[in-house]
N, C-alpha and C positions, 0 to 999 in steps of 0.2 A: 800407466793407472796409478803406479806404486811409488813416483816420482818424487823425492825429498822424504817418503817419509818418515828418515830416520831422523832429521832433525826433529819433527813430531816426537818421534819418540824419546832422545835426549829428553826433549826440556815436560811432557808428561813423567817422565822416569825419575825424575829430580822432581818433580814437584809430588808424588806419591809417595818414592822411598826415603827424601828429604826433611819432611815433615816433623817434628820435636813428637808429637802422639805417635806417628810409626814408627817410630825408634821405642819410645819410649812401651808400648804394646810387646814390641816384638821381642825387648831384652828381660820384664815382666814374664812373662809364659816364658822362654826358654831358660831361665833362672828356676824356675819351677818346673817345671819338666827332666830340669836335671838334677833336683834335689829329690824331688818324689821319689823314685827309682832304689836312690840307696837308704831313707830310712824307710820303704816300706821292706826292702831286702833286709834289711837289718835287723828290724822287729819278728819278721818271717821268720827269720835264724833266732833269733835269741830265744822267741817263744816253741821255736822246735826241737833247740837244744836243750833244753831243759830234761834233766835223767832223770825216767820213772823206773830204773829197773833197779830190783831187789835189793835192797843193800843188806848184808849179816847187821847182825844185833849183838854182834860180840859178846854174846853170854855160853860158858860153857855148862853151865847146868842150867833150869828152868823147874825152883821145887812147884807143883802143882797143888794149888788147893782147891777142891772138886766138891764142889756143892750141892754138886747135882748127882753126884754118887754114881754116874752115865761111863763116868769116861777114864775107866782109869785101866781099857786097855786099849785105850785109842790111842795114845799116841806114839807107842810103839811105830803104829804103821805110815807114821810121818816121814822117817828116813826115804822114803819108797817115794816120795812127789819129788819133783826131777827141780829141785834146787841144792844144787852142791853146798851152800852156807848153811844149811839147815839141818843136814842129815848128821850129823853128828854129836849134836844136841843132846846132852842126858836130860829126862823128865821125871822128877819124884815125885810121886802122886801122895798127896793127903788130904783126910777129909774134911780138915778145917781150916781156918790162915792161920791161926795162932801156933799150929802143929809146924805150920812150912816157917811164918817165920823163926820159930829157937830152929829150927833145921838149918837156917840160911845165915846163921851168926856168923860170922868170921868168915864168910864162902865173898872173897874178893869178886869172883868172876858168876855172878849169878841173880835173878832176880827171882819173883814173885809172881806167881800165872792165877789171877781169881778169877775162877769160872763159876755164874748162881744162873738158873731158871728159874725165879720165882718168879716173873710176870714173862718175863723172856729171855733167850741165853745171854747173855755180858758175860765181858771179860774185862777183867782190870789189871793192873801190871802195878809191883809193889818195886821198888828200887831199895833194898835193904842199906843200912848205912855205912859198913864196909865194903861194896861194890862197887865197883869201876862202871858200872854200865852206866851210862847217859842215856838223860832225857828223849834222845836226838835217835837213842839204838830201841829204845822201848816205840817209838814212833814204827820201827821198821821190822819190828816184830808185828804189829798193827799190819803193816801196810800184808805181809805173809799170814795173817789172818785173814782180811779181807780178802786177799786173792784166789784163797782157799775157802774160801767159806761154806761154799755145797759140805768141803770136806769135816767141817770141824761142827757144823749140823749135823751130817749125818753122823757124826761119833760122837756127838752129846745125846743121840738117838738109842744109842745102848746098844749100833751093830758093831760085831767083832774087829777086830787088828785085819783080818784074814779076807775078810769080807770087806771091808775099807778097803783095802789094798786091792781088789780086784775093780772096785770103782773106781781107784785113783787113776787107772791103764790109760795113758791116750790112745785115743782109736786114727786111724790112718785110712783117710776115705778118697778116693779118684775118679774123675765123671770121665766118660770114654765116650768118643763118637763109634755107632755102631764099625763103620769100617776100619776105622782107627783103631779097634781093638785086638777084629782079627788080622787086618791087614800090618799092621806095624808096632803093637802092644805100648801105644804110646797116649798119654792122658792129655785131655785137649789144653791141663797148665803145661806139658813138656813139649806141648806142639809149638814150637816156639814160629814156626814158619807160616801155621793157620793165624795163630795169637798176634803174628807180625802183621797177617793179612786183615782182620777185621781191630786192630789200632788203627791202621792207614785209613779202612774204610769210614771208622768213627770220626776219627781228625779232619777227615776230607768234609763228612757228611757236615761237623761243626763249622768249619772254615767257610764250607758253600753256604751257610748263612749267614754265619758274623759279615764277611765280608763285603758282600754287596749293601749290604743294613749301614757299616763304618763310610762306605764310598757315596751313600746316598747324604748321610748326617753331613760329611765331608765338604760334599759337592755344594749344598745345601747353606754350610753353615759359611763356605769362601762366597757360596752366589750373593747371599743376604751383605755381604761385607764389602764386596768389591764388584757388585753387578751396580750398585746404586752409586760406586763412587765414579763406574766407567759412566755411566749413561750422563751423571754432573758435567763429567767432562767434557763430555763431545757436545754438551749445549752449552758451555760455558761462554763461547765465543761469538755466540748469538747474545746473548746478557751485555756482554762486554763490548760488543759494537766492533769485534775486530775481527769478526768472520767474514764481513766484502775483503778485505785488506790480506786474511792469510792466501783467501782460494784464487788469488791473483797467481802466489808461488805455488801454493798445495791443492794438490789432485783431492777431490772429497775422499775418493776411496783413502789415499794415502794418510789426512786427517783421520780417519775409521781406523785403519791398520796399525797406524803408529800408536794412538791412542790405546787399544785393543791390546798389543803387542807389550807394553809399558807395562799393564794391569796384570800380564800375564806375567812379565817377570818380578815386578812385583810380590806377586802371590807365590814363585816360586821360590824365593829369594826367600819368604819370613818362614813358609814353610817347613823349607829344605834345614832353615836354623833351628824351627824346632823339632825335625825331627833329630838331625845332631845332636842337640841338647840331649833329649829323649834317650839317643844310643849312648852317648856318652857317660851318663847318668845311671842306664845298667850295667856299664865296664867297667864302672868303681863302685855302682856298689856290688857288684860278686868279686870286686877285688877284695872290699872292704872286708865283706862274710867270710872270705877264707883266711882274711887277716885275723878278724877276732872269733870267727867260727872255725875251724879248720875244718875242726872232723864232721861239720855239716853239710848235705849236697844240697843245694836248696832247691826245690821241685822247679824251678824256672830257669836255675840252666840246666838242670834235667829234660824238662821239655822242650830249650832252644834245641838243645841236642841230637833229641830227637825225630826234630823236625827234617835237619840231616839228611840222618839216617832213611826220612820217610821220601827224601826227592821233594820235596816242595820246597819254594823259596828261590831259586837257584835262583845265581846273578844276572843271567840271561833275561830272565823271568821277569825281576825288579828293574830288568833296564825297560822292557818293553811295557811292563806293567805303568810305573810313570810318565810312561811316553805319550797310553792310554787316560792315565789322568790328566792328566795337562790336556792334551786335545779332546777331553771330554767339559771341560772349564770352560775353554775356549768356545766351545761349541753353546755353552750357554752364554759366556758374554756374549758373545759376539750377537743374540738376541738382544739382550742389553743394550750392548751399541746400537741398534737399533729401533730400539724406547725412543735411546737418545737422542737420535736424529729426527724422529718426529716431534721432539716435543722442542719447547720453544723457550721453555724455565725450567725452572725445578721445582716450582708447583704441576708441573703437567709429568717432568719425570716421574715421582711419586705415583701417577693416576695412571701411564704404562708402563708399572713395575708389575706388574701382570703381564706381560709378554715375555717374561724369561723366568717368573716363579712358577705362572699356571703346567709350562710344560714339563718342569720339572714335577711339580705331584703328580699330573696326569700320566705319565711317563715313569712314574713310582707306582699308581696303582695298576699300572698294565702289566708291568713284571708280577705284580702282587699274587693279582688275578688270574694269570697266565701261566702260572706256575714257575717263573722264570727263575726265581730264587732257587729254587731245588736245580742243579747242575747235569742230572740227569732227565731234567722237563724241558731247560729250557729250548726256545725255539730258537735255529739259526739266523733271521732276521732278527730276533731283541738282541742280538751280537752287532749283526752287520750295524743298522740303525742306528747312528748314534746317542739320539736321544734317548734310548734304553740303554743299548751299548756303553757311555757313560759310566752306568752304573753294575755292568754284569762284566764286561772284559777285563777290569782291571783284577776283579777278584779270580777268572777263570784262569787268569794268563801267567798269574802268578801261583797258582795250584798246579797247570801243567793239565787241566781240561781239555783246552781247545787245541783244533788243530791252526797248521802255520796258512791255510789257505784260507779258513774265518779270519783270522788275524791281517792277512793281507786283504780283504776285501774289506772287513773291518776300518783298518787303517786308510787304502781309499775312500772309500763312504765318507769320514769326519774331515778328510783336508779339503775335498769337494762341499761340503756340506758349510765349511768356513771359509772360502772363498765365496761359494757363491750369497754366505748373511753378509760378509763384509761389501762385497759390491753391491747389494741390495741395501747396504747399510748408507755407504755413498750417496749413491743416485738419491735413498729419501732425503738426505740430508741436502742435498744439493738443489733439491727441487723444493724444499721448506726450506731453504734459507734466505727466498726472500719475504713466504709465505707471513704476511701478518694478521688477518685471521685470529677466530673462533675455531679453539679448537676441533680438529673434525674426525672424525672414526678411521681406524686402523683400515678397513676395507678399503675407501675413498683414498687414502695416503697412498696401497699399494698398487689401485688403478694409478694415480697418475705418475706416481715413481718408473711405473716400468708400460709407461705408455712412448712413444716415436715420437710424441713433440718434447718429451726432455734431450 
C-alpha cells in the first residue's frame, strides 16, 4: 500500500525545506529567538542590580537648626534605629540657622540640617564651606529621613525621646495553623514541607492552564502554515497533469503518506531549530548576566532550578510530550491531506480548509466548556481522543499528571486515526483523480470513496 512512498517523501521534502523563503524565515526567527533571552535577562539583571540600600552620610556631626522648637529631645532617639552607620552621629541643636552656621565653621565633617514646619514639615541640608560632606552624602541622609519619615514626623510633634524609642521598636509576628502551633510549634513560613506542597500546587495549576493554551496556539499556527501547503502539494499533480503518470508507479496512499511525512519533518526541523535557538539564548543570557552582574541571582534561573526540584518537565516526560505534539499535528495535517485529495485545484483547496480548521476550533471549545483545561476535571476520553488529546496530552505528560495506561491508549488511538485518515485520503485521491466535474460536497466524496466499486 505504501510502496515507493520514500521517493515522494524525498521529492516533497526538497521542495518544502529547500526553498529560499523557508530558509529565510527559519534563520530570521531563529536569530530573534537567540537574541531575545540575553537582552531581556541583561535588562532584568541591570534593573535588579541597582543597590537601594541605605548608605552612610559621612558626617560625624550634624548641626540642627530647629525652627519648629519641638525636636530638641528627638535626635537622641535616632541611635535606637536599626541603622549602624547612623548610630554614632552627634547632633547639636540650635534655635536658628545663623547660630548653627556659626557653630559649624571650620568643622570639616558636618552639615547643617534645617527643619521648619511653617506650612508643612520641611527638611533642608546646608553644607558648610570647609566641610568634606558631598552632595551625594546629603542625598543619603535624605534617604534616611525618607525611610523613617514616620519617626521624624512623630519626633517633631513634641513626643519624648523615650516614647519615640518605644514606638521605633521592631515587632515580630508569626502565623500558625492550629495543628502546627500545638504539635510542632512551627509557623506557616517556617513549615518548608507545607510550603513546598503549596508551591507545587500553585505551579501545577498555572502550568496546567498555560500549557494547553500554548499547545492550542502552536497547533493553530502550524496548521495554518503547513496545512494549506500540504493540501496544495497534494493537489499539485492534478493541476500539472502529472497525476496519471505518477499513479502508475506510486499508490495514492504512498503519495499522500510521503507528502504528509515530508510536511511533518519540515515542521519538526523548523521548530527544533527555533527551540534550540531559544534554549541557546537562555544559556548565553544566563552566562552573560553572571559575568556582568555576578551578585545578581536572576529570578528566571531560580525559576528553572525550582522546576527541577518540583519534579516537573523530566527528560522522559519531555520526550513523550514532543511525540504527542508531533502526533497531534499529524492528525490535523492528515485532515489537510484529505482536503487536498478532495480538491482539483488550489482554489478548491482554500474552500476546503474548513476540513482541518473547524475540527481544531470545535475541539478547543469542547476542551474549554467541559473543563478540560483543569487537569482535575479532565475526562479520560478527552485525553485518548486525538482531536482533544492533541491539546491536552502534551501538557499533562510534561507535568506528570497522567498515568501510563492513558498514555499507551492515547498513543494507539493517535496512530490508528492517522492511518485511517491517510488511507481515506488515498482512496479519495484515487476516486477524484479522474473527476472533472463541478465541486461536489464532502458527504458525496466520502460516500463514493468508500463504496465497493472503487
